C-alpha atoms as a printed R data frame, in Angstrom:
   type eleno elety resid chain resno       x       y       z
1  ATOM     1    CA   UNK     A     1   0.000   0.000   0.000
2  ATOM     2    CA   UNK     A     2   1.095   3.531  -0.726
3  ATOM     3    CA   UNK     A     3   2.403   5.458   2.370
4  ATOM     4    CA   UNK     A     4  -0.107   8.252   1.626
5  ATOM     5    CA   UNK     A     5  -2.985   5.740   1.553
6  ATOM     6    CA   UNK     A     6  -4.591   3.706  -1.207
7  ATOM     7    CA   UNK     A     7  -4.304   4.845  -4.809
8  ATOM     8    CA   UNK     A     8  -7.936   5.346  -5.775
9  ATOM     9    CA   UNK     A     9  -9.321   5.057  -9.309
10 ATOM    10    CA   UNK     A    10  -9.790   8.047 -11.568
11 ATOM    11    CA   UNK     A    11 -13.221   9.005 -12.861
12 ATOM    12    CA   UNK     A    12 -12.674  10.543 -16.282
13 ATOM    13    CA   UNK     A    13 -15.308  12.113 -18.499
14 ATOM    14    CA   UNK     A    14 -14.702  11.449 -22.193
15 ATOM    15    CA   UNK     A    15 -16.471  12.905 -25.192
16 ATOM    16    CA   UNK     A    16 -16.655  12.161 -28.914
17 ATOM    17    CA   UNK     A    17 -13.537  13.518 -30.588
18 ATOM    18    CA   UNK     A    18 -11.304  12.706 -27.588
19 ATOM    19    CA   UNK     A    19  -8.385  10.363 -28.162
20 ATOM    20    CA   UNK     A    20  -7.002   8.488 -25.190
21 ATOM    21    CA   UNK     A    21  -3.970   6.221 -24.994
22 ATOM    22    CA   UNK     A    22  -4.526   4.076 -21.894
23 ATOM    23    CA   UNK     A    23  -2.138   1.629 -20.218
24 ATOM    24    CA   UNK     A    24  -3.062  -2.062 -20.172
25 ATOM    25    CA   UNK     A    25   0.263  -3.458 -18.920
26 ATOM    26    CA   UNK     A    26   0.448  -1.515 -15.622
27 ATOM    27    CA   UNK     A    27   4.030  -0.283 -16.196
28 ATOM    28    CA   UNK     A    28   3.245   3.337 -17.042
29 ATOM    29    CA   UNK     A    29   4.486   5.854 -14.451
30 ATOM    30    CA   UNK     A    30   1.377   7.974 -15.189
31 ATOM    31    CA   UNK     A    31  -1.456   5.422 -14.829
32 ATOM    32    CA   UNK     A    32  -4.030   5.270 -16.337
33 ATOM    33    CA   UNK     A    33  -2.364   7.040 -19.278
34 ATOM    34    CA   UNK     A    34   0.210   5.305 -21.430
35 ATOM    35    CA   UNK     A    35   3.028   7.742 -22.142
36 ATOM    36    CA   UNK     A    36   4.577   5.786 -24.986
37 ATOM    37    CA   UNK     A    37   3.365   3.753 -27.921
38 ATOM    38    CA   UNK     A    38   3.481   0.520 -25.917
39 ATOM    39    CA   UNK     A    39   2.237  -2.509 -27.848
40 ATOM    40    CA   UNK     A    40  -0.262  -3.153 -25.028
41 ATOM    41    CA   UNK     A    41  -1.681   0.398 -25.049
42 ATOM    42    CA   UNK     A    42  -5.402   0.835 -25.638
43 ATOM    43    CA   UNK     A    43  -6.287   3.652 -28.027
44 ATOM    44    CA   UNK     A    44  -9.787   4.745 -27.114
45 ATOM    45    CA   UNK     A    45 -11.899   6.925 -29.422
46 ATOM    46    CA   UNK     A    46 -15.224   7.459 -27.598
47 ATOM    47    CA   UNK     A    47 -18.352   7.572 -29.729
48 ATOM    48    CA   UNK     A    48 -20.499   9.091 -26.981
49 ATOM    49    CA   UNK     A    49 -20.040  11.142 -23.845
50 ATOM    50    CA   UNK     A    50 -19.460   8.888 -20.846
51 ATOM    51    CA   UNK     A    51 -17.594   8.480 -17.574
52 ATOM    52    CA   UNK     A    52 -14.834   5.890 -17.216
53 ATOM    53    CA   UNK     A    53 -13.515   4.425 -13.966
54 ATOM    54    CA   UNK     A    54  -9.790   4.025 -14.673
55 ATOM    55    CA   UNK     A    55  -7.198   2.152 -12.610
56 ATOM    56    CA   UNK     A    56  -4.324   4.176 -11.136
57 ATOM    57    CA   UNK     A    57  -2.800   1.492  -8.881
58 ATOM    58    CA   UNK     A    58  -1.920  -1.051 -11.600
59 ATOM    59    CA   UNK     A    59  -3.515  -3.973  -9.716
60 ATOM    60    CA   UNK     A    60  -6.646  -4.338 -11.834
61 ATOM    61    CA   UNK     A    61  -7.047  -7.484 -13.901
62 ATOM    62    CA   UNK     A    62  -9.091  -5.386 -16.366
63 ATOM    63    CA   UNK     A    63  -6.571  -2.598 -17.088
64 ATOM    64    CA   UNK     A    64  -7.084   0.206 -17.931
65 ATOM    65    CA   UNK     A    65 -10.412  -0.096 -16.081
66 ATOM    66    CA   UNK     A    66 -10.678  -0.347 -12.293
67 ATOM    67    CA   UNK     A    67 -11.968  -3.663 -10.944
68 ATOM    68    CA   UNK     A    68 -11.658  -2.743  -7.246
69 ATOM    69    CA   UNK     A    69  -8.364  -4.606  -6.711
70 ATOM    70    CA   UNK     A    70  -7.011  -1.625  -4.731
71 ATOM    71    CA   UNK     A    71  -9.333  -2.690  -1.862
72 ATOM    72    CA   UNK     A    72  -8.705  -5.558   0.506
73 ATOM    73    CA   UNK     A    73 -11.226  -8.348  -0.129
74 ATOM    74    CA   UNK     A    74 -14.283  -8.507   2.127
75 ATOM    75    CA   UNK     A    75 -16.807 -11.292   2.471
76 ATOM    76    CA   UNK     A    76 -20.467 -10.745   1.738
77 ATOM    77    CA   UNK     A    77 -22.648  -8.183   0.072
78 ATOM    78    CA   UNK     A    78 -23.292  -6.217   3.282
79 ATOM    79    CA   UNK     A    79 -19.557  -5.651   3.876
80 ATOM    80    CA   UNK     A    80 -18.988  -4.553   0.268
81 ATOM    81    CA   UNK     A    81 -21.991  -2.192   0.454
82 ATOM    82    CA   UNK     A    82 -20.761  -0.685   3.736
83 ATOM    83    CA   UNK     A    83 -17.276  -0.087   2.318
84 ATOM    84    CA   UNK     A    84 -18.748   1.622  -0.744
85 ATOM    85    CA   UNK     A    85 -20.977   4.009   1.222
86 ATOM    86    CA   UNK     A    86 -18.359   4.685   3.890
87 ATOM    87    CA   UNK     A    87 -15.919   5.802   1.160
88 ATOM    88    CA   UNK     A    88 -18.247   8.466  -0.246
């Protein structure tokens, strides 16, 4: 874990006409963005306005998207729900 606390995901609004180069390998120093033309980079050209939840810790199994891997696992729906609402 990071000394300053967990590295939380980034919520990014994208619009048609935007071009994003997102990291899928987890090695970029500027997650979720890929700074070079890495062969694993995802070039995203949104067709509609939307919000993306992007991984910044590099632990997600669905890079560049956050899958919640930055959190310690908890058992049961009630515990997951409580953690979600407590974090708001």
